[in-house]
N, CA, C and O atoms as a GROMACS GRO file, in nm:
protein
  432
    1MET      N    1   0.653   0.273  -0.569
    1MET     CA    2   0.646   0.358  -0.501
    1MET      C    3   0.749   0.260  -0.348
    1MET      O    4   0.863   0.275  -0.306
    2GLY      N    5   0.632   0.163  -0.307
    2GLY     CA    6   0.679   0.074  -0.209
    2GLY      C    7   0.637   0.197  -0.049
    2GLY      O    8   0.548   0.281  -0.046
    3LEU      N    9   0.737   0.163   0.062
    3LEU     CA   10   0.747   0.174   0.134
    3LEU      C   11   0.861   0.318   0.150
    3LEU      O   12   0.973   0.308   0.100
    4GLU      N   13   0.817   0.458   0.228
    4GLU     CA   14   0.913   0.555   0.236
    4GLU      C   15   0.881   0.619   0.389
    4GLU      O   16   0.772   0.586   0.437
    5GLY      N   17   0.974   0.714   0.475
    5GLY     CA   18   0.955   0.733   0.556
    5GLY      C   19   0.823   0.862   0.525
    5GLY      O   20   0.732   0.892   0.603
    6LYS      N   21   0.840   0.901   0.432
    6LYS     CA   22   0.779   1.090   0.456
    6LYS      C   23   0.586   1.015   0.428
    6LYS      O   24   0.530   0.927   0.362
    7HIS      N   25   0.565   1.078   0.486
    7HIS     CA   26   0.364   1.085   0.505
    7HIS      C   27   0.310   1.169   0.384
    7HIS      O   28   0.342   1.287   0.366
    8SER      N   29   0.245   1.113   0.320
    8SER     CA   30   0.225   1.178   0.190
    8SER      C   31   0.098   1.200   0.152
    8SER      O   32   0.043   1.117   0.080
    9PHE      N   33   0.025   1.323   0.196
    9PHE     CA   34  -0.127   1.370   0.196
    9PHE      C   35  -0.159   1.495   0.074
    9PHE      O   36  -0.092   1.591   0.038
   10GLY      N   37  -0.274   1.452   0.038
   10GLY     CA   38  -0.316   1.585  -0.038
   10GLY      C   39  -0.492   1.509  -0.047
   10GLY      O   40  -0.549   1.439   0.036
   11SER      N   41  -0.546   1.564  -0.197
   11SER     CA   42  -0.671   1.538  -0.161
   11SER      C   43  -0.684   1.464  -0.352
   11SER      O   44  -0.612   1.494  -0.447
   12ILE      N   45  -0.806   1.358  -0.350
   12ILE     CA   46  -0.848   1.358  -0.475
   12ILE      C   47  -1.042   1.360  -0.446
   12ILE      O   48  -1.120   1.331  -0.356
   13GLY      N   49  -1.045   1.409  -0.570
   13GLY     CA   50  -1.197   1.492  -0.549
   13GLY      C   51  -1.189   1.543  -0.432
   13GLY      O   52  -1.080   1.534  -0.375
   14GLU      N   53  -1.294   1.603  -0.368
   14GLU     CA   54  -1.328   1.655  -0.276
   14GLU      C   55  -1.325   1.583  -0.141
   14GLU      O   56  -1.406   1.588  -0.048
   15THR      N   57  -1.192   1.502  -0.157
   15THR     CA   58  -1.214   1.396  -0.043
   15THR      C   59  -1.003   1.447   0.017
   15THR      O   60  -0.898   1.422  -0.043
   16ARG      N   61  -1.012   1.476   0.068
   16ARG     CA   62  -0.841   1.460   0.192
   16ARG      C   63  -0.880   1.324   0.203
   16ARG      O   64  -0.989   1.271   0.224
   17VAL      N   65  -0.707   1.259   0.174
   17VAL     CA   66  -0.653   1.191   0.185
   17VAL      C   67  -0.510   1.152   0.224
   17VAL      O   68  -0.441   1.250   0.254
   18THR      N   69  -0.436   1.008   0.232
   18THR     CA   70  -0.312   0.997   0.278
   18THR      C   71  -0.301   0.903   0.128
   18THR      O   72  -0.381   0.828   0.072
   19PHE      N   73  -0.178   0.942   0.100
   19PHE     CA   74  -0.169   0.861   0.005
   19PHE      C   75  -0.036   0.729   0.042
   19PHE      O   76   0.061   0.732   0.118
   20VAL      N   77  -0.096   0.609  -0.061
   20VAL     CA   78  -0.033   0.511  -0.008
   20VAL      C   79   0.037   0.449  -0.083
   20VAL      O   80   0.095   0.350  -0.040
   21GLU      N   81   0.052   0.490  -0.216
   21GLU     CA   82   0.166   0.491  -0.377
   21GLU      C   83   0.074   0.505  -0.476
   21GLU      O   84  -0.048   0.489  -0.483
   22LYS      N   85   0.142   0.531  -0.535
   22LYS     CA   86   0.100   0.667  -0.663
   22LYS      C   87   0.209   0.587  -0.804
   22LYS      O   88   0.327   0.553  -0.812
   23LYS      N   89   0.062   0.584  -0.916
   23LYS     CA   90   0.129   0.528  -1.035
   23LYS      C   91   0.210   0.379  -1.043
   23LYS      O   92   0.323   0.351  -1.083
   24ILE      N   93   0.095   0.293  -0.984
   24ILE     CA   94   0.125   0.152  -0.983
   24ILE      C   95   0.028   0.085  -1.080
   24ILE      O   96  -0.064   0.137  -1.143
   25ASN      N   97   0.062  -0.021  -1.079
   25ASN     CA   98  -0.009  -0.094  -1.152
   25ASN      C   99  -0.171  -0.212  -1.152
   25ASN      O  100  -0.186  -0.259  -1.039
   26GLU      N  101  -0.252  -0.246  -1.225
   26GLU     CA  102  -0.362  -0.257  -1.126
   26GLU      C  103  -0.333  -0.370  -1.067
   26GLU      O  104  -0.373  -0.358  -0.951
   27ASN      N  105  -0.273  -0.502  -1.085
   27ASN     CA  106  -0.245  -0.610  -1.024
   27ASN      C  107  -0.236  -0.558  -0.831
   27ASN      O  108  -0.308  -0.592  -0.737
   28ARG      N  109  -0.101  -0.456  -0.838
   28ARG     CA  110  -0.076  -0.400  -0.722
   28ARG      C  111  -0.184  -0.312  -0.638
   28ARG      O  112  -0.206  -0.310  -0.517
   29LYS      N  113  -0.255  -0.228  -0.764
   29LYS     CA  114  -0.375  -0.175  -0.688
   29LYS      C  115  -0.521  -0.227  -0.586
   29LYS      O  116  -0.600  -0.178  -0.504
   30ASP      N  117  -0.494  -0.359  -0.654
   30ASP     CA  118  -0.603  -0.484  -0.632
   30ASP      C  119  -0.506  -0.544  -0.514
   30ASP      O  120  -0.578  -0.633  -0.470
   31PHE      N  121  -0.455  -0.546  -0.481
   31PHE     CA  122  -0.372  -0.628  -0.360
   31PHE      C  123  -0.355  -0.554  -0.228
   31PHE      O  124  -0.349  -0.593  -0.112
   32LEU      N  125  -0.349  -0.415  -0.296
   32LEU     CA  126  -0.307  -0.300  -0.150
   32LEU      C  127  -0.494  -0.242  -0.116
   32LEU      O  128  -0.516  -0.200  -0.003
   33LYS      N  129  -0.594  -0.245  -0.202
   33LYS     CA  130  -0.670  -0.230  -0.164
   33LYS      C  131  -0.771  -0.329  -0.085
   33LYS      O  132  -0.848  -0.306   0.009
   34ARG      N  133  -0.742  -0.449  -0.158
   34ARG     CA  134  -0.785  -0.553  -0.030
   34ARG      C  135  -0.735  -0.568   0.084
   34ARG      O  136  -0.804  -0.597   0.181
   35LEU      N  137  -0.613  -0.553   0.090
   35LEU     CA  138  -0.546  -0.565   0.223
   35LEU      C  139  -0.572  -0.438   0.299
   35LEU      O  140  -0.607  -0.452   0.416
   36LEU      N  141  -0.563  -0.322   0.254
   36LEU     CA  142  -0.579  -0.220   0.337
   36LEU      C  143  -0.783  -0.216   0.403
   36LEU      O  144  -0.831  -0.189   0.513
   37GLU      N  145  -0.839  -0.252   0.288
   37GLU     CA  146  -0.941  -0.279   0.337
   37GLU      C  147  -0.971  -0.383   0.473
   37GLU      O  148  -1.030  -0.355   0.577
   38HIS      N  149  -0.912  -0.503   0.434
   38HIS     CA  150  -0.952  -0.641   0.526
   38HIS      C  151  -0.905  -0.546   0.657
   38HIS      O  152  -0.995  -0.558   0.740
   39ASN      N  153  -0.786  -0.444   0.716
   39ASN     CA  154  -0.729  -0.370   0.763
   39ASN      C  155  -0.809  -0.243   0.800
   39ASN      O  156  -0.747  -0.138   0.818
   40GLY      N  157  -0.972  -0.246   0.814
   40GLY     CA  158  -1.054  -0.143   0.859
   40GLY      C  159  -1.016  -0.025   0.817
   40GLY      O  160  -1.033   0.054   0.910
   41PHE      N  161  -0.967   0.036   0.708
   41PHE     CA  162  -0.920   0.173   0.584
   41PHE      C  163  -1.005   0.145   0.462
   41PHE      O  164  -1.014   0.055   0.379
   42GLU      N  165  -1.091   0.314   0.499
   42GLU     CA  166  -1.189   0.316   0.351
   42GLU      C  167  -1.073   0.348   0.269
   42GLU      O  168  -0.987   0.425   0.312
   43VAL      N  169  -1.065   0.300   0.168
   43VAL     CA  170  -0.957   0.325  -0.004
   43VAL      C  171  -1.011   0.359  -0.081
   43VAL      O  172  -1.114   0.299  -0.113
   44ILE      N  173  -0.972   0.460  -0.142
   44ILE     CA  174  -1.000   0.541  -0.284
   44ILE      C  175  -0.852   0.528  -0.370
   44ILE      O  176  -0.735   0.561  -0.354
   45ILE      N  177  -0.925   0.467  -0.455
   45ILE     CA  178  -0.827   0.466  -0.569
   45ILE      C  179  -0.876   0.573  -0.765
   45ILE      O  180  -0.961   0.580  -0.853
   46GLN      N  181  -0.772   0.617  -0.730
   46GLN     CA  182  -0.749   0.762  -0.874
   46GLN      C  183  -0.732   0.721  -0.979
   46GLN      O  184  -0.636   0.793  -1.006
   47GLU      N  185  -0.748   0.656  -1.078
   47GLU     CA  186  -0.648   0.626  -1.250
   47GLU      C  187  -0.576   0.747  -1.285
   47GLU      O  188  -0.626   0.859  -1.272
   48GLU      N  189  -0.475   0.728  -1.325
   48GLU     CA  190  -0.369   0.787  -1.337
   48GLU      C  191  -0.438   0.873  -1.470
   48GLU      O  192  -0.552   0.846  -1.506
   49LYS      N  193  -0.364   0.968  -1.534
   49LYS     CA  194  -0.408   1.024  -1.665
   49LYS      C  195  -0.335   0.944  -1.748
   49LYS      O  196  -0.250   0.881  -1.684
   50ARG      N  197  -0.334   0.925  -1.852
   50ARG     CA  198  -0.246   0.822  -1.966
   50ARG      C  199  -0.238   0.895  -2.107
   50ARG      O  200  -0.325   0.928  -2.188
   51LYS      N  201  -0.080   0.908  -2.106
   51LYS     CA  202  -0.049   1.010  -2.228
   51LYS      C  203  -0.156   0.971  -2.378
   51LYS      O  204  -0.217   1.042  -2.458
   52SER      N  205  -0.142   0.845  -2.363
   52SER     CA  206  -0.199   0.781  -2.486
   52SER      C  207  -0.306   0.649  -2.473
   52SER      O  208  -0.351   0.653  -2.359
   53GLU      N  209  -0.347   0.569  -2.525
   53GLU     CA  210  -0.413   0.481  -2.534
   53GLU      C  211  -0.318   0.333  -2.500
   53GLU      O  212  -0.364   0.234  -2.442
   54GLU      N  213  -0.183   0.346  -2.550
   54GLU     CA  214  -0.109   0.218  -2.582
   54GLU      C  215  -0.028   0.236  -2.464
   54GLU      O  216   0.066   0.159  -2.443
   55ASP      N  217  -0.064   0.355  -2.365
   55ASP     CA  218   0.021   0.308  -2.230
   55ASP      C  219  -0.053   0.215  -2.118
   55ASP      O  220  -0.169   0.178  -2.134
   56PRO      N  221   0.013   0.187  -2.019
   56PRO     CA  222  -0.043   0.106  -1.975
   56PRO      C  223  -0.134   0.166  -1.837
   56PRO      O  224  -0.069   0.236  -1.759
   57GLN      N  225  -0.268   0.145  -1.805
   57GLN     CA  226  -0.316   0.265  -1.679
   57GLN      C  227  -0.290   0.258  -1.575
   57GLN      O  228  -0.344   0.169  -1.510
   58LEU      N  229  -0.228   0.318  -1.532
   58LEU     CA  230  -0.151   0.320  -1.363
   58LEU      C  231  -0.262   0.384  -1.263
   58LEU      O  232  -0.352   0.458  -1.305
   59TYR      N  233  -0.244   0.343  -1.103
   59TYR     CA  234  -0.318   0.386  -1.018
   59TYR      C  235  -0.272   0.437  -0.895
   59TYR      O  236  -0.174   0.398  -0.830
   60THR      N  237  -0.375   0.556  -0.860
   60THR     CA  238  -0.299   0.595  -0.685
   60THR      C  239  -0.396   0.521  -0.606
   60THR      O  240  -0.511   0.493  -0.641
   61VAL      N  241  -0.324   0.485  -0.466
   61VAL     CA  242  -0.389   0.418  -0.408
   61VAL      C  243  -0.414   0.511  -0.279
   61VAL      O  244  -0.306   0.568  -0.260
   62ALA      N  245  -0.498   0.549  -0.190
   62ALA     CA  246  -0.478   0.642  -0.087
   62ALA      C  247  -0.624   0.577  -0.028
   62ALA      O  248  -0.710   0.510  -0.086
   63VAL      N  249  -0.618   0.615   0.082
   63VAL     CA  250  -0.693   0.601   0.266
   63VAL      C  251  -0.767   0.768   0.269
   63VAL      O  252  -0.749   0.878   0.217
   64THR      N  253  -0.874   0.690   0.380
   64THR     CA  254  -0.904   0.886   0.358
   64THR      C  255  -0.889   0.917   0.574
   64THR      O  256  -0.940   1.003   0.645
   65ASP      N  257  -0.801   0.806   0.607
   65ASP     CA  258  -0.749   0.805   0.759
   65ASP      C  259  -0.594   0.917   0.711
   65ASP      O  260  -0.485   0.898   0.657
   66MET      N  261  -0.653   1.007   0.756
   66MET     CA  262  -0.553   1.101   0.743
   66MET      C  263  -0.401   1.097   0.836
   66MET      O  264  -0.300   1.149   0.789
   67VAL      N  265  -0.401   1.056   0.917
   67VAL     CA  266  -0.296   1.030   1.049
   67VAL      C  267  -0.226   0.820   0.947
   67VAL      O  268  -0.132   0.742   0.960
   68PHE      N  269  -0.283   0.826   0.908
   68PHE     CA  270  -0.148   0.678   0.826
   68PHE      C  271  -0.124   0.689   0.782
   68PHE      O  272  -0.162   0.762   0.690
   69ASN      N  273   0.008   0.605   0.795
   69ASN     CA  274   0.138   0.603   0.755
   69ASN      C  275   0.182   0.469   0.711
   69ASN      O  276   0.224   0.382   0.788
   70PRO      N  277   0.169   0.458   0.579
   70PRO     CA  278   0.240   0.274   0.554
   70PRO      C  279   0.355   0.231   0.569
   70PRO      O  280   0.380   0.120   0.523
   71THR      N  281   0.455   0.303   0.635
   71THR     CA  282   0.563   0.226   0.658
   71THR      C  283   0.586   0.229   0.825
   71THR      O  284   0.657   0.147   0.883
   72VAL      N  285   0.529   0.313   0.876
   72VAL     CA  286   0.500   0.333   1.047
   72VAL      C  287   0.404   0.185   1.060
   72VAL      O  288   0.437   0.085   1.124
   73TRP      N  289   0.268   0.201   0.975
   73TRP     CA  290   0.203   0.087   1.048
   73TRP      C  291   0.286  -0.033   0.984
   73TRP      O  292   0.278  -0.140   1.046
   74VAL      N  293   0.371  -0.030   0.862
   74VAL     CA  294   0.415  -0.229   0.809
   74VAL      C  295   0.502  -0.246   0.984
   74VAL      O  296   0.474  -0.323   1.076
   75PHE      N  297   0.625  -0.128   0.975
   75PHE     CA  298   0.730  -0.136   1.096
   75PHE      C  299   0.658  -0.187   1.284
   75PHE      O  300   0.687  -0.262   1.377
   76GLN      N  301   0.557  -0.091   1.246
   76GLN     CA  302   0.517  -0.133   1.392
   76GLN      C  303   0.424  -0.250   1.412
   76GLN      O  304   0.356  -0.262   1.514
   77ARG      N  305   0.425  -0.350   1.296
   77ARG     CA  306   0.350  -0.490   1.290
   77ARG      C  307   0.154  -0.434   1.326
   77ARG      O  308   0.105  -0.498   1.420
   78LYS      N  309   0.081  -0.355   1.276
   78LYS     CA  310  -0.014  -0.344   1.305
   78LYS      C  311  -0.114  -0.361   1.180
   78LYS      O  312  -0.237  -0.354   1.186
   79LEU      N  313  -0.055  -0.379   1.093
   79LEU     CA  314  -0.144  -0.450   0.981
   79LEU      C  315  -0.111  -0.582   1.003
   79LEU      O  316  -0.008  -0.627   1.052
   80LYS      N  317  -0.259  -0.669   0.940
   80LYS     CA  318  -0.330  -0.786   0.975
   80LYS      C  319  -0.261  -0.872   0.802
   80LYS      O  320  -0.223  -0.783   0.725
   81THR      N  321  -0.247  -0.982   0.756
   81THR     CA  322  -0.268  -1.023   0.644
   81THR      C  323  -0.434  -1.081   0.671
   81THR      O  324  -0.509  -1.080   0.769
   82PHE      N  325  -0.445  -1.131   0.530
   82PHE     CA  326  -0.577  -1.210   0.517
   82PHE      C  327  -0.584  -1.338   0.647
   82PHE      O  328  -0.695  -1.369   0.691
   83ASP      N  329  -0.445  -1.415   0.707
   83ASP     CA  330  -0.507  -1.494   0.734
   83ASP      C  331  -0.431  -1.480   0.856
   83ASP      O  332  -0.382  -1.582   0.904
   84GLY      N  333  -0.414  -1.364   0.916
   84GLY     CA  334  -0.448  -1.346   1.060
   84GLY      C  335  -0.315  -1.307   1.107
   84GLY      O  336  -0.304  -1.265   1.222
   85HIS      N  337  -0.216  -1.315   1.031
   85HIS     CA  338  -0.028  -1.272   1.017
   85HIS      C  339  -0.025  -1.126   1.020
   85HIS      O  340  -0.118  -1.060   0.975
   86LYS      N  341   0.088  -1.069   1.076
   86LYS     CA  342   0.124  -0.925   1.091
   86LYS      C  343   0.219  -0.901   0.939
   86LYS      O  344   0.316  -0.972   0.910
   87VAL      N  345   0.177  -0.809   0.870
   87VAL     CA  346   0.208  -0.789   0.759
   87VAL      C  347   0.383  -0.739   0.734
   87VAL      O  348   0.403  -0.623   0.769
   88THR      N  349   0.478  -0.794   0.691
   88THR     CA  350   0.605  -0.734   0.709
   88THR      C  351   0.631  -0.651   0.548
   88THR      O  352   0.543  -0.633   0.463
   89GLN      N  353   0.761  -0.616   0.539
   89GLN     CA  354   0.784  -0.525   0.486
   89GLN      C  355   0.774  -0.659   0.304
   89GLN      O  356   0.718  -0.660   0.195
   90ASP      N  357   0.844  -0.722   0.365
   90ASP     CA  358   0.830  -0.799   0.200
   90ASP      C  359   0.723  -0.872   0.170
   90ASP      O  360   0.748  -0.960   0.087
   91TYR      N  361   0.600  -0.867   0.210
   91TYR     CA  362   0.472  -0.905   0.235
   91TYR      C  363   0.420  -0.771   0.181
   91TYR      O  364   0.391  -0.789   0.063
   92TRP      N  365   0.405  -0.688   0.205
   92TRP     CA  366   0.358  -0.512   0.169
   92TRP      C  367   0.420  -0.473   0.029
   92TRP      O  368   0.357  -0.401  -0.048
   93ASN      N  369   0.563  -0.529  -0.007
   93ASN     CA  370   0.609  -0.498  -0.152
   93ASN      C  371   0.560  -0.657  -0.209
   93ASN      O  372   0.585  -0.678  -0.328
   94GLN      N  373   0.522  -0.720  -0.165
   94GLN     CA  374   0.508  -0.839  -0.287
   94GLN      C  375   0.604  -0.900  -0.323
   94GLN      O  376   0.620  -0.936  -0.439
   95VAL      N  377   0.674  -0.920  -0.238
   95VAL     CA  378   0.838  -1.010  -0.239
   95VAL      C  379   0.795  -1.149  -0.219
   95VAL      O  380   0.815  -1.235  -0.305
   96SER      N  381   0.727  -1.176  -0.094
   96SER     CA  382   0.744  -1.279  -0.011
   96SER      C  383   0.569  -1.296   0.069
   96SER      O  384   0.497  -1.212   0.124
   97GLU      N  385   0.554  -1.406   0.049
   97GLU     CA  386   0.431  -1.415   0.143
   97GLU      C  387   0.468  -1.492   0.286
   97GLU      O  388   0.382  -1.550   0.351
   98ASP      N  389   0.593  -1.486   0.322
   98ASP     CA  390   0.681  -1.532   0.443
   98ASP      C  391   0.622  -1.438   0.524
   98ASP      O  392   0.616  -1.330   0.465
   99THR      N  393   0.581  -1.435   0.626
   99THR     CA  394   0.524  -1.332   0.756
   99THR      C  395   0.580  -1.394   0.878
   99THR      O  396   0.516  -1.428   0.977
  100ASN      N  397   0.733  -1.406   0.856
  100ASN     CA  398   0.832  -1.432   0.937
  100ASN      C  399   0.912  -1.282   0.975
  100ASN      O  400   0.959  -1.215   0.884
  101PRO      N  401   0.921  -1.242   1.105
  101PRO     CA  402   0.908  -1.126   1.170
  101PRO      C  403   1.089  -1.134   1.092
  101PRO      O  404   1.153  -1.062   1.168
  102HIS      N  405   1.162  -1.173   1.012
  102HIS     CA  406   1.296  -1.123   1.065
  102HIS      C  407   1.334  -1.093   0.932
  102HIS      O  408   1.308  -1.157   0.830
  103TYR      N  409   1.416  -0.959   0.947
  103TYR     CA  410   1.430  -0.855   0.818
  103TYR      C  411   1.570  -0.892   0.782
  103TYR      O  412   1.627  -0.793   0.734
  104TRP      N  413   1.626  -0.967   0.785
  104TRP     CA  414   1.741  -1.064   0.725
  104TRP      C  415   1.745  -1.196   0.716
  104TRP      O  416   1.651  -1.269   0.748
  105LYS      N  417   1.858  -1.236   0.671
  105LYS     CA  418   1.864  -1.365   0.639
  105LYS      C  419   2.002  -1.432   0.703
  105LYS      O  420   2.110  -1.378   0.678
  106PHE      N  421   1.998  -1.510   0.758
  106PHE     CA  422   2.101  -1.586   0.815
  106PHE      C  423   2.210  -1.714   0.744
  106PHE      O  424   2.190  -1.834   0.763
  107ALA      N  425   2.271  -1.685   0.700
  107ALA     CA  426   2.336  -1.822   0.627
  107ALA      C  427   2.356  -1.968   0.676
  107ALA      O  428   2.321  -1.957   0.793
  108ASP      N  429   2.374  -2.035   0.667
  108ASP     CA  430   2.316  -2.173   0.694
  108ASP      C  431   2.445  -2.238   0.732
  108ASP      O  432   2.446  -2.357   0.765
   0.00000   0.00000   0.00000
């Protein structure tokens, strides 16, 4: 799912939530859960229904903060990494652990 401009919300069980990402694998779920909890959010995980036992288990990650929008928080640099740096788009998408704020690369 990645970062989208749209604020997606709904319910998981009886709890109103903001959806962070849907239909993601376990590794991505664990990363987002740890990162969001580190930043003070209450995280709710829901397992997606599988069509068969052979299909991989996918998850939905959500937070109870109804005004949280991942895109806004990443680009306004409000989220912190585990070592105190600001989360960049590449860090959020697990493309790079580099937290340098440049969103483009210059040729040498």
